[in-house]
C-alpha positions as CSV (number, residue, x, y, z in Angstrom):
1,M,-20.6,18.3,144.0
2,W,-20.1,20.9,141.3
3,M,-19.4,19.6,137.8
4,G,-17.7,22.0,135.3
5,I,-19.3,22.9,132.0
6,T,-16.8,20.8,130.0
7,E,-17.2,17.8,132.2
8,Y,-21.0,18.1,132.0
9,L,-20.8,18.3,128.2
10,F,-18.6,15.1,128.0
11,R,-20.9,13.2,130.3
12,N,-23.9,13.9,128.1
13,P,-23.5,12.1,124.7
14,V,-26.3,14.1,123.0
15,M,-24.8,17.4,124.0
16,L,-21.3,16.3,123.1
17,D,-22.4,15.2,119.7
18,E,-24.2,18.6,119.2
19,A,-21.1,20.5,120.2
20,I,-18.8,18.5,117.9
21,N,-21.2,19.0,115.0
22,A,-21.4,22.7,115.7
23,A,-17.6,22.9,115.8
24,L,-17.3,21.0,112.5
25,Y,-20.2,22.5,110.5
26,R,-21.4,25.8,111.9
27,K,-19.4,28.2,109.7
28,E,-21.0,31.3,111.1
29,I,-19.1,30.9,114.4
30,R,-15.7,30.2,112.8
31,A,-14.5,33.8,112.5
32,D,-15.1,34.5,116.2
33,D,-13.5,31.2,117.2
34,M,-10.4,31.9,115.2
35,E,-10.2,35.4,116.6
36,F,-10.3,34.0,120.1
37,V,-7.7,31.4,119.3
38,T,-5.4,34.0,117.8
39,C,-5.8,36.3,120.8
40,A,-5.2,33.5,123.3
41,R,-2.0,32.6,121.5
42,G,-0.9,36.3,121.7
43,W,-1.7,36.4,125.4
44,A,0.3,33.3,126.0
45,E,3.2,34.7,124.1
46,S,3.1,38.0,126.0
47,V,3.1,36.1,129.3
48,S,6.0,33.8,128.3
49,L,8.0,36.8,127.3
50,G,7.2,38.5,130.6
51,S,5.4,41.4,129.0
52,M,2.4,42.2,131.1
53,E,2.0,45.4,129.2
54,G,1.8,43.4,126.0
55,Y,-0.7,41.1,127.6
56,Q,-2.9,43.9,128.8
57,K,-2.8,45.6,125.3
58,R,-3.7,42.4,123.6
59,F,-6.5,41.6,126.1
60,E,-8.0,45.1,125.7
61,E,-7.9,44.8,121.9
62,T,-9.7,41.4,122.2
63,A,-12.3,42.8,124.6
64,D,-12.9,45.6,122.1
65,F,-13.4,43.1,119.3
66,F,-16.0,41.2,121.3
67,K,-17.7,44.1,123.1
68,D,-20.8,44.1,121.0
69,Q,-21.4,40.4,121.9
70,F,-20.9,40.6,125.7
71,A,-24.6,41.2,126.6
72,E,-25.9,38.3,124.5
73,S,-23.1,35.9,125.6
74,T,-23.9,36.7,129.2
75,L,-27.5,35.7,128.7
76,V,-26.5,32.5,126.9
77,G,-23.9,31.7,129.6
78,N,-26.4,32.3,132.4
79,R,-29.0,30.0,130.7
80,M,-26.4,27.4,130.2
81,I,-25.3,27.4,133.8
82,S,-28.9,27.4,135.0
83,M,-29.7,24.4,132.8
84,I,-26.6,22.5,134.1
85,S,-27.4,23.3,137.7
86,K,-31.0,22.2,137.3
87,N,-30.0,18.9,135.6
88,I,-27.3,18.1,138.2
89,S,-29.7,18.7,141.1
90,Q,-32.2,16.4,139.5
91,K,-29.7,13.5,139.5
């Protein structure tokens, strides 16, 4: 049975506490978080208005904003999925 990353996080009290603390207190990640939230709202608005051209333009602008972080985030994501898979298979 595969468990999603969010479900895994919520089933692990230590990791959940770390995630909550990071969200509340790690100020260095807030700018990127806010940029993503702003973009996600724009994507949703474009879709609700039926503007796939607007959606694509907004998505490409967001991708451009985060382009320098893709390589690092891929490595972090792969490590995270590997750790979760390892821990689930041990249970």
